[in-house]
Biopython code that builds the backbone (N, CA, C, O; Angstrom):
import numpy as np
from Bio.PDB.StructureBuilder import StructureBuilder

atoms = [
    (1, "MET", "N", (-2.894, -5.631, 12.734)),
    (1, "MET", "CA", (-3.247, -4.222, 12.858)),
    (1, "MET", "C", (-2.130, -3.503, 13.582)),
    (1, "MET", "O", (-1.466, -4.056, 14.459)),
    (2, "SER", "N", (-1.947, -2.287, 13.201)),
    (2, "SER", "CA", (-0.899, -1.448, 13.770)),
    (2, "SER", "C", (-1.151, -1.139, 15.235)),
    (2, "SER", "O", (-2.291, -1.061, 15.695)),
    (3, "LYS", "N", (-0.042, -0.966, 15.955)),
    (3, "LYS", "CA", (-0.142, -0.556, 17.346)),
    (3, "LYS", "C", (0.276, 0.898, 17.522)),
    (3, "LYS", "O", (0.210, 1.431, 18.629)),
    (4, "ASP", "N", (0.704, 1.544, 16.440)),
    (4, "ASP", "CA", (1.134, 2.937, 16.506)),
    (4, "ASP", "C", (-0.084, 3.843, 16.681)),
    (4, "ASP", "O", (-1.007, 3.818, 15.866)),
    (5, "ALA", "N", (-0.080, 4.632, 17.737)),
    (5, "ALA", "CA", (-1.234, 5.489, 18.061)),
    (5, "ALA", "C", (-1.523, 6.504, 16.959)),
    (5, "ALA", "O", (-2.685, 6.765, 16.648)),
    (6, "ASN", "N", (-0.481, 7.073, 16.371)),
    (6, "ASN", "CA", (-0.684, 8.050, 15.295)),
    (6, "ASN", "C", (-1.319, 7.397, 14.070)),
    (6, "ASN", "O", (-2.218, 7.972, 13.456)),
    (7, "TYR", "N", (-0.857, 6.202, 13.715)),
    (7, "TYR", "CA", (-1.427, 5.482, 12.579)),
    (7, "TYR", "C", (-2.901, 5.178, 12.839)),
    (7, "TYR", "O", (-3.743, 5.395, 11.968)),
    (8, "ILE", "N", (-3.210, 4.685, 14.014)),
    (8, "ILE", "CA", (-4.596, 4.351, 14.365)),
    (8, "ILE", "C", (-5.480, 5.598, 14.279)),
    (8, "ILE", "O", (-6.611, 5.539, 13.797)),
    (9, "LYS", "N", (-4.951, 6.710, 14.749)),
    (9, "LYS", "CA", (-5.701, 7.976, 14.682)),
    (9, "LYS", "C", (-5.984, 8.359, 13.223)),
    (9, "LYS", "O", (-7.102, 8.749, 12.889)),
    (10, "LEU", "N", (-4.976, 8.248, 12.363)),
    (10, "LEU", "CA", (-5.131, 8.633, 10.959)),
    (10, "LEU", "C", (-6.066, 7.696, 10.201)),
    (10, "LEU", "O", (-6.873, 8.152, 9.390)),
    (11, "ILE", "N", (-5.967, 6.399, 10.452)),
    (11, "ILE", "CA", (-6.758, 5.419, 9.705)),
    (11, "ILE", "C", (-8.237, 5.485, 10.075)),
    (11, "ILE", "O", (-9.087, 4.964, 9.353)),
    (12, "ASN", "N", (-8.540, 6.126, 11.197)),
    (12, "ASN", "CA", (-9.935, 6.253, 11.640)),
    (12, "ASN", "C", (-10.556, 7.611, 11.330)),
    (12, "ASN", "O", (-11.599, 7.955, 11.885)),
    (13, "THR", "N", (-9.928, 8.376, 10.456)),
    (13, "THR", "CA", (-10.461, 9.689, 10.099)),
    (13, "THR", "C", (-11.430, 9.601, 8.928)),
    (13, "THR", "O", (-11.365, 8.678, 8.116)),
    (14, "THR", "N", (-12.321, 10.567, 8.857)),
    (14, "THR", "CA", (-13.226, 10.683, 7.707)),
    (14, "THR", "C", (-12.418, 10.912, 6.439)),
    (14, "THR", "O", (-12.758, 10.393, 5.375)),
    (15, "ARG", "N", (-11.357, 11.682, 6.555)),
    (15, "ARG", "CA", (-10.502, 11.961, 5.388)),
    (15, "ARG", "C", (-9.974, 10.655, 4.786)),
    (15, "ARG", "O", (-9.992, 10.482, 3.568)),
    (16, "TRP", "N", (-9.501, 9.729, 5.647)),
    (16, "TRP", "CA", (-8.994, 8.449, 5.144)),
    (16, "TRP", "C", (-10.119, 7.631, 4.520)),
    (16, "TRP", "O", (-9.942, 7.071, 3.439)),
    (17, "ARG", "N", (-11.265, 7.551, 5.175)),
    (17, "ARG", "CA", (-12.379, 6.767, 4.630)),
    (17, "ARG", "C", (-12.816, 7.287, 3.264)),
    (17, "ARG", "O", (-13.129, 6.501, 2.370)),
    (18, "GLN", "N", (-12.838, 8.600, 3.102)),
    (18, "GLN", "CA", (-13.217, 9.186, 1.815)),
    (18, "GLN", "C", (-12.166, 8.894, 0.744)),
    (18, "GLN", "O", (-12.509, 8.573, -0.393)),
    (19, "LEU", "N", (-10.889, 9.005, 1.106)),
    (19, "LEU", "CA", (-9.818, 8.724, 0.148)),
    (19, "LEU", "C", (-9.822, 7.252, -0.246)),
    (19, "LEU", "O", (-9.633, 6.917, -1.415)),
    (20, "ARG", "N", (-10.035, 6.380, 0.724)),
    (20, "ARG", "CA", (-10.093, 4.944, 0.472)),
    (20, "ARG", "C", (-11.213, 4.620, -0.525)),
    (20, "ARG", "O", (-11.016, 3.854, -1.468)),
    (21, "LEU", "N", (-12.386, 5.214, -0.301)),
    (21, "LEU", "CA", (-13.515, 5.013, -1.201)),
    (21, "LEU", "C", (-13.199, 5.538, -2.601)),
    (21, "LEU", "O", (-13.507, 4.890, -3.602)),
    (22, "LYS", "N", (-12.591, 6.704, -2.659)),
    (22, "LYS", "CA", (-12.208, 7.292, -3.952)),
    (22, "LYS", "C", (-11.256, 6.365, -4.711)),
    (22, "LYS", "O", (-11.398, 6.187, -5.921)),
    (23, "LYS", "N", (-10.286, 5.774, -4.006)),
    (23, "LYS", "CA", (-9.335, 4.863, -4.640)),
    (23, "LYS", "C", (-10.037, 3.616, -5.151)),
    (23, "LYS", "O", (-9.788, 3.184, -6.277)),
    (24, "LEU", "N", (-10.905, 3.037, -4.345)),
    (24, "LEU", "CA", (-11.618, 1.829, -4.772)),
    (24, "LEU", "C", (-12.564, 2.106, -5.938)),
    (24, "LEU", "O", (-12.773, 1.240, -6.789)),
    (25, "GLN", "N", (-13.134, 3.302, -5.979)),
    (25, "GLN", "CA", (-13.994, 3.660, -7.112)),
    (25, "GLN", "C", (-13.160, 3.884, -8.372)),
    (25, "GLN", "O", (-13.575, 3.518, -9.472)),
    (26, "ALA", "N", (-11.995, 4.481, -8.209)),
    (26, "ALA", "CA", (-11.121, 4.743, -9.358)),
    (26, "ALA", "C", (-10.504, 3.459, -9.898)),
    (26, "ALA", "O", (-10.308, 3.314, -11.104)),
    (27, "GLN", "N", (-10.198, 2.528, -8.998)),
    (27, "GLN", "CA", (-9.580, 1.255, -9.392)),
    (27, "GLN", "C", (-10.262, 0.124, -8.621)),
    (27, "GLN", "O", (-9.794, -0.271, -7.553)),
    (28, "PRO", "N", (-11.364, -0.394, -9.161)),
    (28, "PRO", "CA", (-12.136, -1.404, -8.427)),
    (28, "PRO", "C", (-11.562, -2.824, -8.494)),
    (28, "PRO", "O", (-12.075, -3.730, -7.837)),
    (29, "LEU", "N", (-10.496, -3.023, -9.286)),
    (29, "LEU", "CA", (-9.892, -4.348, -9.404)),
    (29, "LEU", "C", (-8.539, -4.388, -8.705)),
    (29, "LEU", "O", (-7.854, -3.372, -8.595)),
    (30, "CYS", "N", (-8.167, -5.566, -8.238)),
    (30, "CYS", "CA", (-6.915, -5.759, -7.519)),
    (30, "CYS", "C", (-5.724, -5.391, -8.405)),
    (30, "CYS", "O", (-5.628, -5.824, -9.554)),
    (31, "GLU", "N", (-4.822, -4.584, -7.846)),
    (31, "GLU", "CA", (-3.638, -4.116, -8.568)),
    (31, "GLU", "C", (-2.359, -4.820, -8.124)),
    (31, "GLU", "O", (-1.264, -4.379, -8.474)),
    (32, "CYS", "N", (-2.476, -5.896, -7.365)),
    (32, "CYS", "CA", (-1.267, -6.567, -6.882)),
    (32, "CYS", "C", (-0.493, -7.154, -8.063)),
    (32, "CYS", "O", (-1.050, -7.389, -9.135)),
    (33, "ASP", "N", (0.787, -7.382, -7.845)),
    (33, "ASP", "CA", (1.651, -7.904, -8.905)),
    (33, "ASP", "C", (1.152, -9.228, -9.467)),
    (33, "ASP", "O", (1.155, -9.435, -10.680)),
    (34, "GLU", "N", (0.724, -10.120, -8.584)),
    (34, "GLU", "CA", (0.271, -11.439, -9.021)),
    (34, "GLU", "C", (-0.969, -11.345, -9.903)),
    (34, "GLU", "O", (-1.027, -11.987, -10.952)),
    (35, "CYS", "N", (-1.948, -10.566, -9.501)),
    (35, "CYS", "CA", (-3.185, -10.435, -10.287)),
    (35, "CYS", "C", (-2.930, -9.749, -11.622)),
    (35, "CYS", "O", (-3.440, -10.192, -12.651)),
    (36, "THR", "N", (-2.146, -8.671, -11.617)),
    (36, "THR", "CA", (-1.905, -7.961, -12.872)),
    (36, "THR", "C", (-1.040, -8.773, -13.826)),
    (36, "THR", "O", (-1.281, -8.765, -15.033)),
    (37, "ALA", "N", (-0.035, -9.475, -13.304)),
    (37, "ALA", "CA", (0.843, -10.281, -14.164)),
    (37, "ALA", "C", (0.077, -11.427, -14.813)),
    (37, "ALA", "O", (0.347, -11.787, -15.959)),
    (38, "ASN", "N", (-0.868, -11.995, -14.091)),
    (38, "ASN", "CA", (-1.643, -13.125, -14.608)),
    (38, "ASN", "C", (-2.964, -12.697, -15.233)),
    (38, "ASN", "O", (-3.801, -13.533, -15.576)),
    (39, "GLU", "N", (-3.145, -11.372, -15.380)),
    (39, "GLU", "CA", (-4.382, -10.815, -15.926)),
    (39, "GLU", "C", (-5.611, -11.380, -15.204)),
    (39, "GLU", "O", (-6.645, -11.644, -15.816)),
    (40, "LYS", "N", (-5.469, -11.554, -13.908)),
    (40, "LYS", "CA", (-6.543, -12.076, -13.070)),
    (40, "LYS", "C", (-7.465, -10.923, -12.677)),
    (40, "LYS", "O", (-7.006, -9.880, -12.210)),
    (41, "ILE", "N", (-8.745, -11.119, -12.866)),
    (41, "ILE", "CA", (-9.726, -10.096, -12.528)),
    (41, "ILE", "C", (-10.301, -10.415, -11.152)),
    (41, "ILE", "O", (-11.129, -11.312, -10.992)),
    (42, "THR", "N", (-9.839, -9.659, -10.172)),
    (42, "THR", "CA", (-10.262, -9.866, -8.788)),
    (42, "THR", "C", (-10.773, -8.543, -8.237)),
    (42, "THR", "O", (-10.065, -7.539, -8.317)),
    (43, "PRO", "N", (-11.974, -8.511, -7.684)),
    (43, "PRO", "CA", (-12.476, -7.257, -7.097)),
    (43, "PRO", "C", (-11.598, -6.817, -5.920)),
    (43, "PRO", "O", (-11.197, -7.628, -5.085)),
    (44, "ALA", "N", (-11.316, -5.529, -5.878)),
    (44, "ALA", "CA", (-10.554, -4.960, -4.765)),
    (44, "ALA", "C", (-11.520, -4.580, -3.652)),
    (44, "ALA", "O", (-12.570, -3.986, -3.899)),
    (45, "THR", "N", (-11.157, -4.927, -2.442)),
    (45, "THR", "CA", (-11.992, -4.607, -1.282)),
    (45, "THR", "C", (-11.225, -3.792, -0.247)),
    (45, "THR", "O", (-11.809, -3.278, 0.707)),
    (46, "GLU", "N", (-9.912, -3.678, -0.444)),
    (46, "GLU", "CA", (-9.071, -2.985, 0.524)),
    (46, "GLU", "C", (-8.086, -2.075, -0.205)),
    (46, "GLU", "O", (-7.874, -2.198, -1.412)),
    (47, "VAL", "N", (-7.494, -1.163, 0.554)),
    (47, "VAL", "CA", (-6.505, -0.245, -0.003)),
    (47, "VAL", "C", (-5.212, -0.406, 0.783)),
    (47, "VAL", "O", (-5.199, -0.340, 2.012)),
    (48, "HIS", "N", (-4.128, -0.619, 0.049)),
    (48, "HIS", "CA", (-2.805, -0.840, 0.643)),
    (48, "HIS", "C", (-1.922, 0.379, 0.416)),
    (48, "HIS", "O", (-1.933, 0.963, -0.668)),
    (49, "HIS", "N", (-1.157, 0.766, 1.437)),
    (49, "HIS", "CA", (-0.163, 1.832, 1.285)),
    (49, "HIS", "C", (1.121, 1.205, 0.756)),
    (49, "HIS", "O", (1.719, 0.360, 1.422)),
    (50, "ILE", "N", (1.543, 1.610, -0.424)),
    (50, "ILE", "CA", (2.735, 1.047, -1.055)),
    (50, "ILE", "C", (3.968, 1.299, -0.184)),
    (50, "ILE", "O", (4.712, 0.374, 0.143)),
    (51, "VAL", "N", (4.168, 2.555, 0.183)),
    (51, "VAL", "CA", (5.207, 2.887, 1.154)),
    (51, "VAL", "C", (4.502, 2.930, 2.505)),
    (51, "VAL", "O", (3.626, 3.769, 2.716)),
    (52, "PRO", "N", (4.869, 2.040, 3.416)),
    (52, "PRO", "CA", (4.154, 1.974, 4.697)),
    (52, "PRO", "C", (4.148, 3.298, 5.453)),
    (52, "PRO", "O", (5.169, 3.978, 5.561)),
    (53, "VAL", "N", (2.994, 3.640, 5.965)),
    (53, "VAL", "CA", (2.821, 4.882, 6.714)),
    (53, "VAL", "C", (3.730, 4.888, 7.945)),
    (53, "VAL", "O", (4.242, 5.934, 8.342)),
    (54, "GLU", "N", (3.918, 3.740, 8.528)),
    (54, "GLU", "CA", (4.731, 3.643, 9.737)),
    (54, "GLU", "C", (6.236, 3.581, 9.456)),
    (54, "GLU", "O", (7.031, 3.386, 10.376)),
    (55, "SER", "N", (6.621, 3.742, 8.211)),
    (55, "SER", "CA", (8.048, 3.702, 7.889)),
    (55, "SER", "C", (8.741, 5.032, 8.153)),
    (55, "SER", "O", (9.954, 5.150, 7.979)),
    (56, "VAL", "N", (7.975, 6.028, 8.570)),
    (56, "VAL", "CA", (8.544, 7.351, 8.872)),
    (56, "VAL", "C", (8.374, 7.651, 10.356)),
    (56, "VAL", "O", (7.653, 6.951, 11.067)),
    (57, "ASN", "N", (9.052, 8.706, 10.813)),
    (57, "ASN", "CA", (9.145, 8.946, 12.258)),
    (57, "ASN", "C", (8.175, 9.949, 12.849)),
    (57, "ASN", "O", (7.908, 9.905, 14.050)),
    (58, "ASN", "N", (7.639, 10.852, 12.043)),
    (58, "ASN", "CA", (6.781, 11.875, 12.662)),
    (58, "ASN", "C", (5.410, 11.927, 12.002)),
    (58, "ASN", "O", (5.210, 11.416, 10.900)),
    (59, "ILE", "N", (4.479, 12.553, 12.697)),
    (59, "ILE", "CA", (3.084, 12.585, 12.257)),
    (59, "ILE", "C", (2.903, 13.304, 10.922)),
    (59, "ILE", "O", (2.045, 12.915, 10.129)),
    (60, "GLU", "N", (3.688, 14.337, 10.661)),
    (60, "GLU", "CA", (3.561, 15.066, 9.393)),
    (60, "GLU", "C", (3.926, 14.170, 8.211)),
    (60, "GLU", "O", (3.236, 14.166, 7.191)),
    (61, "GLN", "N", (5.009, 13.416, 8.354)),
    (61, "GLN", "CA", (5.408, 12.497, 7.285)),
    (61, "GLN", "C", (4.401, 11.362, 7.152)),
    (61, "GLN", "O", (4.110, 10.906, 6.046)),
    (62, "MET", "N", (3.872, 10.909, 8.287)),
    (62, "MET", "CA", (2.857, 9.858, 8.244)),
    (62, "MET", "C", (1.621, 10.335, 7.482)),
    (62, "MET", "O", (1.060, 9.593, 6.676)),
    (63, "GLU", "N", (1.205, 11.558, 7.734)),
    (63, "GLU", "CA", (0.047, 12.122, 7.032)),
    (63, "GLU", "C", (0.313, 12.196, 5.535)),
    (63, "GLU", "O", (-0.568, 11.899, 4.729)),
    (64, "THR", "N", (1.512, 12.587, 5.167)),
    (64, "THR", "CA", (1.860, 12.674, 3.749)),
    (64, "THR", "C", (1.703, 11.317, 3.078)),
    (64, "THR", "O", (1.097, 11.216, 2.011)),
    (65, "LEU", "N", (2.243, 10.278, 3.698)),
    (65, "LEU", "CA", (2.128, 8.933, 3.125)),
    (65, "LEU", "C", (0.696, 8.406, 3.187)),
    (65, "LEU", "O", (0.234, 7.755, 2.251)),
    (66, "MET", "N", (0.001, 8.681, 4.271)),
    (66, "MET", "CA", (-1.363, 8.185, 4.456)),
    (66, "MET", "C", (-2.301, 8.706, 3.373)),
    (66, "MET", "O", (-3.131, 7.959, 2.855)),
    (67, "PHE", "N", (-2.172, 9.989, 3.029)),
    (67, "PHE", "CA", (-3.149, 10.627, 2.150)),
    (67, "PHE", "C", (-2.646, 10.883, 0.730)),
    (67, "PHE", "O", (-3.300, 11.591, -0.035)),
    (68, "ALA", "N", (-1.492, 10.316, 0.366)),
    (68, "ALA", "CA", (-0.979, 10.457, -1.001)),
    (68, "ALA", "C", (-1.665, 9.417, -1.892)),
    (68, "ALA", "O", (-1.455, 8.215, -1.725)),
    (69, "PHE", "N", (-2.470, 9.879, -2.822)),
    (69, "PHE", "CA", (-3.220, 8.974, -3.700)),
    (69, "PHE", "C", (-2.282, 8.043, -4.457)),
    (69, "PHE", "O", (-2.607, 6.874, -4.668)),
    (70, "LYS", "N", (-1.131, 8.546, -4.865)),
    (70, "LYS", "CA", (-0.159, 7.725, -5.612)),
    (70, "LYS", "C", (0.487, 6.654, -4.734)),
    (70, "LYS", "O", (1.139, 5.748, -5.253)),
    (71, "ASN", "N", (0.321, 6.742, -3.437)),
    (71, "ASN", "CA", (0.883, 5.747, -2.529)),
    (71, "ASN", "C", (-0.137, 4.645, -2.213)),
    (71, "ASN", "O", (0.100, 3.818, -1.332)),
    (72, "LEU", "N", (-1.250, 4.630, -2.915)),
    (72, "LEU", "CA", (-2.315, 3.673, -2.636)),
    (72, "LEU", "C", (-2.443, 2.643, -3.753)),
    (72, "LEU", "O", (-2.205, 2.931, -4.926)),
    (73, "MET", "N", (-2.822, 1.441, -3.352)),
    (73, "MET", "CA", (-3.025, 0.360, -4.299)),
    (73, "MET", "C", (-4.290, -0.386, -3.883)),
    (73, "MET", "O", (-4.407, -0.824, -2.739)),
    (74, "SER", "N", (-5.229, -0.529, -4.805)),
    (74, "SER", "CA", (-6.445, -1.298, -4.550)),
    (74, "SER", "C", (-6.097, -2.782, -4.602)),
    (74, "SER", "O", (-5.457, -3.242, -5.548)),
    (75, "VAL", "N", (-6.520, -3.528, -3.581)),
    (75, "VAL", "CA", (-6.195, -4.955, -3.517)),
    (75, "VAL", "C", (-7.359, -5.754, -2.928)),
    (75, "VAL", "O", (-8.225, -5.217, -2.238)),
    (76, "SER", "N", (-7.346, -7.042, -3.224)),
    (76, "SER", "CA", (-8.298, -7.938, -2.574)),
    (76, "SER", "C", (-7.771, -8.242, -1.177)),
    (76, "SER", "O", (-6.599, -8.005, -0.885)),
    (77, "HIS", "N", (-8.631, -8.761, -0.326)),
    (77, "HIS", "CA", (-8.202, -9.094, 1.034)),
    (77, "HIS", "C", (-7.069, -10.133, 1.001)),
    (77, "HIS", "O", (-6.072, -9.996, 1.711)),
    (78, "GLU", "N", (-7.233, -11.165, 0.176)),
    (78, "GLU", "CA", (-6.232, -12.230, 0.102)),
    (78, "GLU", "C", (-4.875, -11.684, -0.334)),
    (78, "GLU", "O", (-3.848, -12.045, 0.240)),
    (79, "CYS", "N", (-4.867, -10.825, -1.334)),
    (79, "CYS", "CA", (-3.608, -10.251, -1.813)),
    (79, "CYS", "C", (-3.002, -9.312, -0.768)),
    (79, "CYS", "O", (-1.781, -9.252, -0.620)),
    (80, "HIS", "N", (-3.847, -8.585, -0.051)),
    (80, "HIS", "CA", (-3.361, -7.680, 0.988)),
    (80, "HIS", "C", (-2.629, -8.468, 2.080)),
    (80, "HIS", "O", (-1.571, -8.053, 2.552)),
    (81, "VAL", "N", (-3.195, -9.584, 2.464)),
    (81, "VAL", "CA", (-2.554, -10.446, 3.467)),
    (81, "VAL", "C", (-1.199, -10.925, 2.942)),
    (81, "VAL", "O", (-0.201, -10.872, 3.661)),
    (82, "LYS", "N", (-1.161, -11.392, 1.689)),
    (82, "LYS", "CA", (0.096, -11.879, 1.094)),
    (82, "LYS", "C", (1.152, -10.772, 1.034)),
    (82, "LYS", "O", (2.323, -11.005, 1.336)),
    (83, "ILE", "N", (0.732, -9.576, 0.646)),
    (83, "ILE", "CA", (1.668, -8.448, 0.556)),
    (83, "ILE", "C", (2.315, -8.202, 1.915)),
    (83, "ILE", "O", (3.530, -8.024, 2.003)),
    (84, "HIS", "N", (1.514, -8.191, 2.964)),
    (84, "HIS", "CA", (2.058, -7.938, 4.300)),
    (84, "HIS", "C", (2.934, -9.088, 4.788)),
    (84, "HIS", "O", (3.919, -8.863, 5.492)),
    (85, "GLN", "N", (2.586, -10.307, 4.424)),
    (85, "GLN", "CA", (3.442, -11.440, 4.790)),
    (85, "GLN", "C", (4.807, -11.309, 4.116)),
    (85, "GLN", "O", (5.840, -11.541, 4.744)),
    (86, "GLU", "N", (4.805, -10.937, 2.838)),
    (86, "GLU", "CA", (6.067, -10.766, 2.109)),
    (86, "GLU", "C", (6.878, -9.589, 2.655)),
    (86, "GLU", "O", (8.106, -9.650, 2.716)),
    (87, "MET", "N", (6.187, -8.525, 3.049)),
    (87, "MET", "CA", (6.883, -7.351, 3.578)),
    (87, "MET", "C", (7.692, -7.691, 4.821)),
    (87, "MET", "O", (8.753, -7.111, 5.053)),
    (88, "PHE", "N", (7.201, -8.617, 5.608)),
    (88, "PHE", "CA", (7.880, -8.959, 6.853)),
    (88, "PHE", "C", (8.730, -10.213, 6.740)),
    (88, "PHE", "O", (9.263, -10.703, 7.735)),
    (89, "SER", "N", (8.855, -10.734, 5.509)),
    (89, "SER", "CA", (9.736, -11.866, 5.266)),
    (89, "SER", "C", (11.095, -11.325, 4.851)),
    (89, "SER", "O", (11.177, -10.396, 4.047)),
    (90, "HIS", "N", (12.143, -11.892, 5.385)),
    (90, "HIS", "CA", (13.488, -11.405, 5.079)),
    (90, "HIS", "C", (14.294, -12.423, 4.271)),
    (90, "HIS", "O", (15.521, -12.467, 4.364)),
    (91, "SER", "N", (13.599, -13.237, 3.482)),
    (91, "SER", "CA", (14.309, -14.176, 2.620)),
    (91, "SER", "C", (15.030, -13.383, 1.533)),
    (91, "SER", "O", (14.659, -12.246, 1.241)),
    (92, "LYS", "N", (16.045, -13.973, 0.945)),
    (92, "LYS", "CA", (16.823, -13.293, -0.100)),
    (92, "LYS", "C", (15.925, -12.855, -1.258)),
    (92, "LYS", "O", (16.076, -11.754, -1.787)),
    (93, "VAL", "N", (15.000, -13.715, -1.642)),
    (93, "VAL", "CA", (14.098, -13.405, -2.758)),
    (93, "VAL", "C", (13.240, -12.187, -2.430)),
    (93, "VAL", "O", (13.108, -11.287, -3.259)),
    (94, "ASN", "N", (12.663, -12.147, -1.251)),
    (94, "ASN", "CA", (11.790, -11.028, -0.873)),
    (94, "ASN", "C", (12.565, -9.734, -0.683)),
    (94, "ASN", "O", (12.074, -8.664, -1.043)),
    (95, "VAL", "N", (13.748, -9.813, -0.131)),
    (95, "VAL", "CA", (14.580, -8.616, 0.020)),
    (95, "VAL", "C", (14.929, -8.062, -1.355)),
    (95, "VAL", "O", (14.872, -6.852, -1.571)),
    (96, "LYS", "N", (15.290, -8.943, -2.284)),
    (96, "LYS", "CA", (15.623, -8.517, -3.652)),
    (96, "LYS", "C", (14.406, -7.878, -4.332)),
    (96, "LYS", "O", (14.530, -6.833, -4.971)),
    (97, "LYS", "N", (13.235, -8.502, -4.195)),
    (97, "LYS", "CA", (12.018, -7.948, -4.791)),
    (97, "LYS", "C", (11.692, -6.581, -4.201)),
    (97, "LYS", "O", (11.330, -5.661, -4.934)),
    (98, "ALA", "N", (11.817, -6.443, -2.891)),
    (98, "ALA", "CA", (11.526, -5.168, -2.234)),
    (98, "ALA", "C", (12.482, -4.084, -2.714)),
    (98, "ALA", "O", (12.067, -2.950, -2.950)),
    (99, "ASN", "N", (13.745, -4.423, -2.858)),
    (99, "ASN", "CA", (14.734, -3.454, -3.348)),
    (99, "ASN", "C", (14.448, -3.047, -4.791)),
    (99, "ASN", "O", (14.600, -1.879, -5.149)),
    (100, "GLU", "N", (14.040, -3.994, -5.611)),
    (100, "GLU", "CA", (13.695, -3.684, -7.000)),
    (100, "GLU", "C", (12.482, -2.759, -7.069)),
    (100, "GLU", "O", (12.452, -1.833, -7.879)),
    (101, "LYS", "N", (11.493, -3.006, -6.229)),
    (101, "LYS", "CA", (10.298, -2.153, -6.197)),
    (101, "LYS", "C", (10.658, -0.740, -5.754)),
    (101, "LYS", "O", (10.193, 0.240, -6.336)),
    (102, "ARG", "N", (11.495, -0.643, -4.713)),
    (102, "ARG", "CA", (11.918, 0.677, -4.227)),
    (102, "ARG", "C", (12.661, 1.440, -5.318)),
    (102, "ARG", "O", (12.437, 2.636, -5.510)),
    (103, "THR", "N", (13.538, 0.751, -6.026)),
    (103, "THR", "CA", (14.304, 1.384, -7.099)),
    (103, "THR", "C", (13.374, 1.861, -8.208)),
    (103, "THR", "O", (13.525, 2.977, -8.705)),
    (104, "LYS", "N", (12.420, 1.033, -8.598)),
    (104, "LYS", "CA", (11.473, 1.413, -9.648)),
    (104, "LYS", "C", (10.653, 2.633, -9.229)),
    (104, "LYS", "O", (10.465, 3.557, -10.020)),
    (105, "ARG", "N", (10.163, 2.637, -7.978)),
    (105, "ARG", "CA", (9.397, 3.794, -7.499)),
    (105, "ARG", "C", (10.240, 5.059, -7.528)),
    (105, "ARG", "O", (9.753, 6.128, -7.898)),
    (106, "PHE", "N", (11.503, 4.939, -7.138)),
    (106, "PHE", "CA", (12.395, 6.094, -7.144)),
    (106, "PHE", "C", (12.578, 6.613, -8.573)),
    (106, "PHE", "O", (12.488, 7.815, -8.821)),
    (107, "ILE", "N", (12.833, 5.702, -9.503)),
    (107, "ILE", "CA", (13.037, 6.090, -10.902)),
    (107, "ILE", "C", (11.769, 6.747, -11.450)),
    (107, "ILE", "O", (11.838, 7.794, -12.094)),
    (108, "ASP", "N", (10.606, 6.129, -11.192)),
    (108, "ASP", "CA", (9.346, 6.676, -11.683)),
    (108, "ASP", "C", (9.061, 8.066, -11.115)),
    (108, "ASP", "O", (8.503, 8.925, -11.798)),
    (109, "LYS", "N", (9.444, 8.272, -9.876)),
    (109, "LYS", "CA", (9.143, 9.530, -9.215)),
    (109, "LYS", "C", (10.136, 10.643, -9.564)),
    (109, "LYS", "O", (9.739, 11.793, -9.752)),
    (110, "TYR", "N", (11.414, 10.305, -9.648)),
    (110, "TYR", "CA", (12.424, 11.349, -9.765)),
    (110, "TYR", "C", (13.160, 11.413, -11.113)),
    (110, "TYR", "O", (13.810, 12.417, -11.402)),
    (111, "LEU", "N", (13.072, 10.396, -11.914)),
    (111, "LEU", "CA", (13.831, 10.424, -13.186)),
    (111, "LEU", "C", (12.932, 10.432, -14.395)),
    (111, "LEU", "O", (13.418, 10.455, -15.526)),
]
sb = StructureBuilder()
sb.init_structure("model")
sb.init_model(0)
sb.init_chain("A")
sb.init_seg("    ")
for serial, (resi, resn, name, xyz) in enumerate(atoms, 1):
    if name == "N":
        sb.init_residue(resn, " ", resi, " ")
    sb.init_atom(name, np.array(xyz, "f"), 0.0, 1.0, " ", f" {name:<3s}", serial, name[0])
structure = sb.get_structure()
């Protein structure tokens, strides 16, 4: 769990709980790479921020990332744990995968 006071404040808002519910209702199955690639049908129980909310410096930017529907991914608890483990792994494979994902998001958003 995050130790950032602003993140904790945002994640405990009614606005976040409502958005989280809306995302899970819109996409009730896990959207992680592993589940989608293997056509695995796994119920989603959690919502992951694709671009981490804490990756920015001020509360306004954090709010933008926190409440952007396109920045959300429905995931199972197990997949959510794996995603966070990979995010904090600095192996060559994980760094390459993270860079590829960032590039794809940039292309999808701006090109």
